[in-house]
N, C-alpha and C positions, 0 to 999 in steps of 0.2 A: 803697384805700390807707390811709385813716385807721384802718380796722378792724384791719388788719395791724399798724400801729404801736401801737395800743391793746393788742393781744394780746401783742406783744413786750414792751411796757412792763410789763404786768401779770405776765407770766411772769418777767421779771427781778426785779420787786419781791417776788414770792412766793418766788423762789429765795433772795434776800437774807434774807428773814424766816426761812425755814427754816434757812439756815446760821447765822443769829444765834441762833435758838432751840436748835439743836444745840450750839453753843459754850457757851451758858448752862447747858444740862443737863450737859455734860461738866464744867464748872467746879463746878457744884453737887455732882456725884457725887464729884469729887476732894476737895472740901472735907469732905464727910461721911466719906470714907474716911480722910482725914488725922486725923480725930478718933479713929478706931478703931484704926488701924495703929500698931505700935511705931515708934520713931525711924528705924531703917535703911530700913524700907519706906516711910515718909513721904518720904524723900529720893528714892526710886525713882519716886515719882509725878510728880516734876518733869520727867522726860524721857520721850520716847516709848518708848525701849528698856526703861526700867525698868517702865513701865506694861504693855508687852507681856509682860515677864517675869512680872510679878505675875499677869496674866490666865492665862498658861500654867501657872504654879504652882498657881493656884486650880483649874483644870480637872483637873490631875493629882491634887490632894488630894481633890477630889470623887469622882473615879473610884476612888481608893484606899479612901476611906471606903465607897463603894458595894460594893466588893469585900470589905471587912472585914465589912460587914453581911450578906454572903451572896449578893449578886447575882452571877450568872455572867456573865463577859465573853463577848460575841459578837464576831465578827470586826470589826465596825465599831467597837465600843467599844475593842477592842484597838488598832486603827489610830489612833483619836482619842487614846488614852492615849500611844502611842508618839510621835505627832506633837507632842502637847502637851509631853511630856517633852523632846523634842529642841528645841522652841521655847523652853522654859524655860531649858534649858542654854545655848542660843545667845544669847538676849537677855540673860541674866544675864552671860554672858561679855562681850558687847559693852558692857553697862552698866558693869561693874566695870573693864574695861580702858580705857574712855574717860573715866570720871568719878572 
């Protein structure tokens, strides 16, 4: 019985430490991005919808740059492009209508 309690306690502590570490990394990434991004995009980082929109826009831009560099789009990359474009439009709409 004591061994099971020890296992549960250790598991919970590890889970809390991992969650705390993830939150710290997220805040570090957001702070570093705020230094780079222009003012409207900095404000978008303050909300989840704005962050999702920026991520989707980044994916779309990377795929467009790859296409401009001469990479041929396969079916999977076309699907990723379309899904990212739809996500960028949707989350931008949600962000700008709510904030």
